[in-house]
C-alpha positions in Angstrom: 10.9 82.0 -47.4 14.5 81.5 -46.3 16.5 78.3 -47.0 16.4 77.5 -43.3 12.6 77.3 -43.3 12.2 75.0 -46.4 10.9 71.5 -45.7 12.2 68.7 -48.0 9.3 67.3 -50.0 9.6 63.9 -48.2 9.8 65.5 -44.6 6.9 65.4 -42.2 5.3 68.8 -42.3 3.6 68.6 -38.9 0.3 67.5 -37.4 -1.6 70.6 -38.7 -0.6 69.8 -42.3 -1.5 66.1 -41.9 -4.9 67.1 -40.4 -5.6 69.3 -43.5 -4.8 66.5 -45.9 -6.9 64.0 -43.9 -9.8 66.3 -44.0 -9.4 67.0 -47.8 -9.3 63.2 -48.4 -12.4 62.7 -46.2 -10.5 60.0 -44.3 -12.7 60.4 -41.2 -9.7 60.0 -39.0 -7.8 62.4 -36.7 -4.0 62.8 -36.5 -4.2 60.8 -33.2 -6.0 58.0 -35.0 -3.4 57.9 -37.7 -0.5 57.8 -35.2 -2.2 54.9 -33.5 -2.4 53.1 -36.8 1.3 53.8 -37.4 2.2 52.3 -34.0 0.5 49.1 -35.0 2.0 49.1 -38.5 5.5 49.3 -36.9 4.6 46.4 -34.7 3.8 44.3 -37.8 6.5 43.0 -40.2 7.3 45.2 -43.2 5.2 44.0 -46.0 6.2 43.5 -49.7 4.3 46.7 -50.4 5.6 49.4 -48.0 2.6 51.7 -48.7 -0.2 49.1 -48.4 -0.9 50.1 -44.8 -2.1 53.5 -46.0 -5.4 51.9 -47.2 -6.3 51.6 -43.5 -6.3 55.4 -43.4 -8.1 56.1 -46.6 -8.7 54.1 -49.8 -6.9 56.6 -52.1 -4.6 58.9 -50.2 -3.3 60.9 -53.1 0.3 61.9 -53.6 0.5 64.7 -50.9 -1.2 62.6 -48.2 0.8 59.5 -49.2 4.1 61.4 -48.8 3.1 62.8 -45.4 2.0 59.3 -44.2 5.3 57.8 -45.3 7.2 60.6 -43.5 5.2 60.2 -40.3 6.0 56.5 -40.3 9.7 57.2 -40.8 9.7 59.6 -37.9 7.8 57.2 -35.6 10.2 54.3 -36.6 13.2 56.4 -35.6 12.1 56.7 -32.0 10.2 53.4 -31.6 11.4 50.7 -29.3 11.0 47.1 -30.2 10.5 45.9 -26.6 13.0 43.1 -27.2 16.1 45.2 -27.3 18.3 43.5 -24.7 19.5 40.6 -26.8 20.4 37.2 -25.5 20.6 36.2 -22.8 17.9 38.4 -21.3 18.9 40.5 -18.3 18.4 39.0 -14.9 16.2 41.8 -13.7 13.4 40.6 -15.8 13.0 37.3 -14.0 13.3 39.1 -10.7 10.6 41.6 -11.7 8.3 38.8 -12.7 8.8 37.0 -9.3 7.9 40.3 -7.5 4.8 40.6 -9.6 3.8 37.1 -8.8 4.2 37.6 -5.1 2.0 40.7 -5.3 -0.7 38.6 -6.9 -0.4 35.8 -4.4 1.0 33.3 -6.9 4.0 31.1 -6.4 4.8 30.6 -10.0 3.8 31.1 -13.6 3.9 29.3 -16.9 5.3 31.1 -20.0 4.7 29.3 -23.2 6.1 30.6 -26.5 2.6 31.2 -27.8 -0.1 33.8 -28.6 -3.8 33.5 -28.4 -3.8 31.4 -31.7 -1.0 28.9 -30.9 0.8 29.7 -34.1 4.5 29.1 -34.8 5.0 32.7 -35.6 3.9 35.2 -33.0 3.8 39.0 -33.0 6.5 40.8 -31.0 4.1 41.8 -28.2 3.3 38.1 -27.6 6.9 36.8 -27.5 7.0 36.8 -23.8 9.4 33.8 -23.6 12.0 35.7 -25.7 11.6 38.8 -23.5 12.0 36.9 -20.3 14.8 34.5 -21.2 16.4 35.6 -24.5 15.5 32.3 -26.3 14.2 33.1 -29.8 13.3 29.6 -31.0 9.9 28.8 -32.4 8.8 26.4 -29.7 9.5 26.4 -25.9 8.0 26.8 -22.5 9.4 28.3 -19.2 8.0 27.5 -15.8 9.0 30.0 -13.1 8.7 29.3 -9.3 9.9 31.5 -6.5 13.0 29.4 -6.0 13.8 27.8 -9.3 12.9 28.0 -13.0 13.3 25.8 -16.1 13.1 26.3 -19.8 11.8 23.4 -22.0 12.9 23.1 -25.6 12.9 20.4 -28.2 15.8 18.7 -29.9 16.0 21.4 -32.6 17.2 24.0 -30.1 19.5 22.0 -27.8 22.6 23.9 -29.1 20.8 27.2 -29.5 19.5 27.5 -26.0 23.0 27.2 -24.5 24.1 30.6 -25.8 20.8 32.4 -25.3 19.6 31.7 -21.8 21.3 32.4 -18.5 22.4 29.1 -16.9 22.2 30.5 -13.4 18.5 31.4 -13.9 17.0 28.5 -15.9 17.6 24.8 -16.0 17.4 23.2 -19.4 14.9 20.5 -20.1 13.7 18.5 -23.1 10.2 19.5 -24.1 9.2 16.0 -25.0 11.4 13.6 -23.0 11.2 15.7 -19.8 8.0 17.9 -20.3 6.8 20.7 -18.1 4.0 18.5 -16.6 6.6 16.2 -15.0 8.6 19.1 -13.7 5.5 20.7 -12.2 4.6 17.4 -10.5 8.1 17.2 -9.0 8.6 20.8 -8.0 5.3 22.7 -7.4 4.3 21.2 -4.1 1.5 22.7 -2.2 1.6 26.0 -4.1 -0.3 28.1 -6.6 0.9 28.1 -10.2 -0.6 30.8 -12.5 -1.3 30.6 -16.2 -2.8 32.8 -18.9 -5.9 31.1 -20.2 -5.5 32.8 -23.6 -2.2 31.0 -24.1 -3.1 27.4 -23.4 -5.4 24.9 -25.1 -7.6 22.5 -23.1 -5.7 19.3 -24.0 -2.4 21.0 -22.8 -3.9 22.5 -19.7 -5.4 19.1 -18.5 -1.9 17.7 -18.4 -0.7 20.6 -16.3 -3.7 20.4 -14.0 -3.1 16.7 -13.4 0.6 17.4 -12.7 -0.3 20.2 -10.2 -2.8 17.9 -8.5 -0.2 15.2 -8.1 2.1 17.7 -6.5 -0.6 18.9 -4.1 -0.8 22.3 -5.7 -3.3 24.2 -7.9 -3.3 26.0 -11.3 -4.8 29.5 -11.2 -6.0 31.3 -14.3 -4.8 35.0 -14.5 -7.2 37.6 -15.8 -4.1 39.6 -17.1 -0.7 38.3 -17.9 1.9 39.1 -15.2 4.7 39.3 -17.7 2.8 42.1 -19.4 2.6 43.9 -16.1 6.4 44.2 -15.9 7.2 44.6 -19.6 7.0 48.4 -19.7 7.9 48.8 -23.4 5.8 45.9 -24.7 5.1 46.5 -28.4 1.7 47.5 -29.7 -0.6 44.9 -31.3 0.4 44.4 -35.0 -1.8 46.2 -37.6 -1.8 45.3 -41.3 -4.5 45.7 -43.9 -6.4 42.6 -44.9 -6.3 41.9 -48.6 -8.3 39.9 -51.1 -7.3 36.3 -52.1 -8.7 36.3 -55.6 -11.0 33.5 -56.8 -8.3 32.7 -59.4 -6.0 31.5 -56.6 -8.6 30.4 -54.0 -10.6 28.3 -56.5 -13.9 28.4 -54.4 -16.0 31.4 -53.3 -16.0 32.2 -49.6 -19.8 31.8 -49.3 -19.6 28.3 -50.7 -17.0 27.4 -48.0 -19.2 29.0 -45.3 -22.2 26.9 -46.4 -20.1 23.7 -46.2 -18.8 24.5 -42.7 -22.4 25.3 -41.6 -23.6 22.0 -43.0 -20.8 20.2 -41.0 -22.1 21.9 -37.9 -25.6 20.8 -38.5 -24.4 17.2 -39.1 -22.4 17.3 -35.9 -25.4 18.7 -33.9 -23.5 21.8 -33.0 -24.8 25.4 -32.8 -21.6 27.2 -33.8 -17.8 27.0 -34.0 -15.2 29.5 -32.9 -12.3 29.7 -35.3 -9.1 30.5 -33.5 -6.5 29.6 -36.2 -5.9 32.7 -38.4 -5.1 30.4 -41.3 -8.5 28.8 -41.1 -10.1 32.3 -41.2 -8.0 33.3 -44.1 -9.0 30.2 -46.0 -12.7 30.5 -45.2 -13.0 34.1 -46.1 -10.6 34.2 -49.1 -8.5 36.9 -47.5 -5.0 37.4 -46.4 -3.1 39.7 -44.0 0.4 40.5 -42.7 0.2 40.7 -38.9 3.1 38.2 -38.2 6.4 37.5 -39.9 6.5 35.4 -43.0 2.8 34.1 -42.8 0.1 36.1 -44.7 -2.6 36.0 -42.1 -4.6 38.5 -40.0 -4.9 37.8 -36.3 -8.5 37.5 -35.1 -11.3 35.1 -34.2 -14.4 34.1 -36.1 -17.7 32.7 -35.0 -19.5 30.5 -37.6 -23.0 29.4 -36.9 -25.0 26.4 -38.2 -27.2 28.9 -40.0 -24.3 30.1 -42.1 -23.6 33.4 -40.4 -20.0 34.5 -39.7 -18.9 37.1 -37.2 -15.3 38.2 -37.6 -13.7 39.6 -34.4 -10.8 41.8 -35.4 -9.5 45.3 -35.3 -11.8 47.0 -37.8 -9.0 49.2 -38.9 -7.5 46.3 -40.8 -10.6 45.9 -42.9 -10.2 48.1 -46.0 -13.1 49.3 -48.1 -12.0 46.9 -50.8 -11.9 44.0 -48.5 -15.3 44.9 -46.9 -16.9 44.9 -50.4 -15.3 41.5 -51.1 -16.6 39.7 -48.0 -20.0 37.9 -48.4 -23.1 39.6 -46.9 -23.2 36.8 -44.3 -20.1 38.1 -42.6 -20.4 40.7 -39.8 -17.5 42.6 -38.4 -17.1 43.1 -34.7 -14.2 44.4 -32.5 -12.2 41.7 -30.6 -13.6 43.1 -27.4 -17.2 42.0 -28.5 -16.3 38.3 -28.6 -17.1 37.8 -24.9 -20.6 39.1 -25.3 -21.1 37.0 -28.4 -19.9 33.8 -26.7 -22.2 34.6 -23.7 -25.2 35.0 -26.0 -24.8 31.8 -27.9 -24.0 29.9 -24.6 -27.2 31.3 -23.0 -29.2 29.5 -25.7 -27.7 26.2 -24.5 -25.6 26.1 -27.5 -23.0 23.5 -28.3 -20.0 25.4 -29.6 -17.0 23.8 -31.2 -13.6 25.0 -30.0 -10.5 23.9 -31.9 -8.4 21.4 -29.8 -5.2 22.6 -31.4 -5.6 26.4 -31.2 -8.6 27.2 -29.1 -7.7 29.1 -25.9 -8.9 27.8 -22.5 -10.5 31.2 -22.1 -13.1 30.2 -24.7 -14.0 27.0 -22.9 -14.2 28.6 -19.5 -16.4 31.5 -20.9 -18.8 29.1 -22.7 -19.2 26.9 -19.7 -19.6 29.8 -17.2 -22.4 31.1 -19.4 -24.3 27.8 -19.5 -23.1 26.5 -22.8 -21.3 23.4 -23.8 -17.8 23.6 -25.3 -17.1 20.8 -27.8 -13.3 20.6 -27.9 -12.5 18.9 -31.2 -10.8 19.4 -34.5 -11.2 22.6 -36.5 -13.9 22.0 -39.1 -11.8 24.0 -41.6 -8.7 22.0 -41.2 -9.5 19.1 -43.5 -11.2 21.0 -46.4 -8.4 23.5 -46.2 -5.9 20.7 -46.6 -7.8 19.1 -49.5 -6.6 21.4 -52.3 -8.8 22.2 -55.2 -7.5 22.3 -58.8 -6.8 26.0 -58.7 -4.8 25.7 -55.5 -2.8 22.7 -56.9 -2.0 24.5 -60.1 -1.0 27.6 -58.1 1.3 25.6 -55.9 3.0 24.0 -58.9 3.4 27.4 -60.6 4.8 29.0 -57.5 7.4 26.2 -57.1 8.5 26.5 -60.7 9.1 30.2 -60.4 10.7 29.9 -56.9 12.8 26.9 -58.1 14.2 29.0 -60.9 15.4 31.6 -58.4 16.9 28.9 -56.1 18.7 27.2 -59.0 20.2 30.5 -60.0 21.4 31.0 -56.5 23.0 27.5 -56.3 24.7 28.3 -59.6 26.0 31.5 -58.1 27.3 29.6 -55.0 29.1 27.2 -57.3 30.7 30.0 -59.3 31.6 32.2 -56.2 33.3 29.3 -54.3 35.2 27.6 -57.1 39.0 27.7 -57.1 40.3 31.1 -58.4 37.2 33.0 -57.5 37.8 36.4 -55.8 34.3 36.5 -54.4 34.1 36.2 -50.6 31.0 34.4 -49.4 29.7 34.1 -45.9 26.3 33.1 -44.4 24.9 36.6 -44.4 26.0 37.5 -47.9 24.7 34.2 -49.3 21.3 34.7 -47.6 21.1 38.2 -49.0 22.0 37.0 -52.5 19.2 34.4 -52.4 16.7 37.1 -51.3 17.9 39.2 -54.2 17.2 36.5 -56.7 13.7 35.8 -55.2 12.8 39.4 -55.2 13.0 39.3 -59.0 10.4 36.5 -59.2 7.0 37.5 -60.4 4.5 38.2 -57.6 7.0 37.5 -54.8 5.6 38.6 -51.5 8.4 37.9 -49.1 10.0 34.8 -47.4 7.9 32.0 -45.9 10.3 32.0 -43.0 13.6 33.5 -42.0 16.3 31.9 -44.2 18.5 29.4 -42.4 22.0 29.9 -43.9 24.5 27.8 -42.0 28.0 26.9 -42.9 30.1 24.2 -41.2 29.1 23.6 -37.6 26.3 26.2 -37.8 24.5 24.1 -40.4 23.9 21.5 -37.6 22.0 24.1 -35.5 18.4 23.4 -36.4 16.6 26.7 -37.2 19.9 28.5 -37.0 19.8 32.3 -37.5 23.0 33.9 -38.8 24.0 37.2 -37.3 27.1 39.4 -37.2 28.5 37.5 -34.2 28.0 34.0 -35.5 28.5 34.6 -39.3 31.0 32.2 -40.8 32.9 32.7 -44.1 32.8 29.8 -46.6 35.9 27.7 -46.9 36.8 24.6 -48.7 36.1 21.3 -47.0 32.8 21.8 -45.3 29.1 21.9 -46.0 26.6 24.7 -46.5 23.0 24.2 -45.5 20.4 26.6 -46.8 16.7 26.3 -45.8 14.4 28.9 -47.3 11.1 29.6 -49.0 8.9 32.2 -50.5 5.4 33.5 -50.3 3.4 34.0 -53.5 -0.3 34.6 -54.0 -0.6 31.2 -55.7 1.6 29.2 -53.4 4.2 28.8 -50.6 7.6 27.1 -50.9 10.0 25.6 -48.4 13.2 24.1 -49.7 16.3 22.8 -48.0 19.6 22.0 -49.8 23.0 21.0 -48.5 25.9 22.0 -50.7 29.5 20.8 -50.5 32.0 23.7 -50.6 35.1 22.2 -52.1 35.7 18.5 -52.1 33.6 16.7 -49.4 35.3 14.1 -47.2 34.3 10.4 -46.9 32.3 11.0 -43.8 30.3 13.8 -45.4 29.7 11.6 -48.4 28.4 8.7 -46.3 25.9 10.9 -44.4 24.7 12.7 -47.6 24.2 9.4 -49.3 22.3 8.0 -46.4 19.9 10.9 -46.5 19.5 10.5 -50.2 18.8 6.8 -49.9 16.1 7.6 -47.3 14.6 10.1 -49.7 14.5 7.6 -52.5 13.0 4.9 -50.2 10.2 7.3 -49.3 9.6 8.3 -52.9 9.4 4.7 -54.0 7.2 3.5 -51.2 3.8 1.8 -51.9 1.5 1.6 -48.9 -2.1 0.9 -48.0 -4.6 3.8 -47.7 -4.7 5.1 -44.2 -1.1 4.5 -43.4 0.2 7.3 -41.2 3.3 9.3 -41.7 4.8 8.0 -38.5 4.8 4.5 -39.9 6.6 5.6 -43.1 9.1 7.8 -41.3 11.3 4.7 -40.6 12.0 4.5 -44.4 13.6 8.0 -44.3 15.5 7.3 -41.1 16.7 3.7 -41.5 19.7 4.5 -43.6 20.7 7.3 -41.2 20.2 5.0 -38.2 22.5 2.5 -39.9 25.3 5.0 -39.5 24.5 5.4 -35.8 23.0 8.9 -36.4 19.6 10.5 -36.3 17.9 13.9 -36.7 15.8 15.5 -34.0 13.1 17.0 -36.2 10.4 16.0 -38.6 11.0 14.5 -42.0 8.5 16.0 -44.4 7.2 19.4 -43.3 3.7 17.9 -43.2 3.4 17.8 -47.0 5.0 14.5 -47.9 
């Protein structure tokens, strides 16, 4: 064989060779099957184990097949499009294309929430329709598009960010809470038809929009398919990542015991079943994890839990590895996502009362249940409270994870102090600081990636809530300003989220006053004694009062929901 015909050991040797290796491994999959898996893997975030996805092909691929699978993925990644490649702001043709599609469908407008079918803060790339249409990449927002005008609604965290990401000539800016979409619809819709995707809205949210449309004299129209998808020609594939076991050591309670408790709650409530639409609830209930979306170890799917203790998990079966299938209780049945409609119809036909989560359950579920003769009980997810009440193993795990993560963060803060002190020849900027923090975390035992994208903001960038540093906005550290770093890590035993503000050089009097006010608020909260049943909104004034005294405020929550 000549040198020209030699293939490097890590190069893809072709479909025929891959087919041979798949057959030898008894994978039961064709080359086309594997390429479809790779497309989904590329649509999911890169996991902490770059070869974990191969378990969706075969349990033990062996060295030769493993090398070819890795090479195939590299080749596919080289030519893949992310579908969100235009940057910010999004090009004007996208809005025009959507309006043409709406006209074809006989619609006068459409609502585009920053949401997927599960209402999570993180969404897969294929579901980030708001980003594709507008260029806005924040974690919360809504756009409403009519034939003659359009608005984007964002909360106070993104007031600064939206200015540089969304075309002024195409979208008005509105506050999501002070000037919500419902008010805008009531004022602007008139006697027209406004479309919506019933998979992307909850019933409580939809009722507000329906009332607004009625006040305007118009109507809301559910769309069988999303019109944005119709004009998004290179929309990414659905994400695909293997489900993995959450060991009893970390979970603290067997999945079957949790299932029995939820079934008992259904009996007590007089309900036939519950549809779980929050992937975090499913992950908790079944003691399993996934990697379909950035920074959050969940697998996207739905689950139907009956009062008799049976669970049907609706998911892409390719995600369920042999190891995970053996781990799941016998009461759990696997079905493809497409089978959910039939299952909902069947349980509704028996005049069943089915609970739908009021926070994440899509309108589609309610409509389907009622159309089939069932009763939808729109109420709190039955997993939410027991999931929040941590057992001793979970509490111990959280503490252990914070100790390990805290050591990495402390090492990073020491590095910042060393690198920015007088006489140092180390140049530090937002991107290099973020990379250094990731480097320290990667050395921590059982680190599985960040819990969100690190917010590394220096000077004025630190005031941009949920700021994301890039090559264009990256600022170099200089004396006399503040550095804000908000970051966290995922571990099998816990998740962390820590924010710190660091003075670079000598802080001025104004910076000291604001820092001290925040510290006083923190101390006031930590020292507070309050009656059982007191809500966080009542206590929030303790954290804010010192800041208010300076004539300032902050347009975001205080405690991340965990105190």
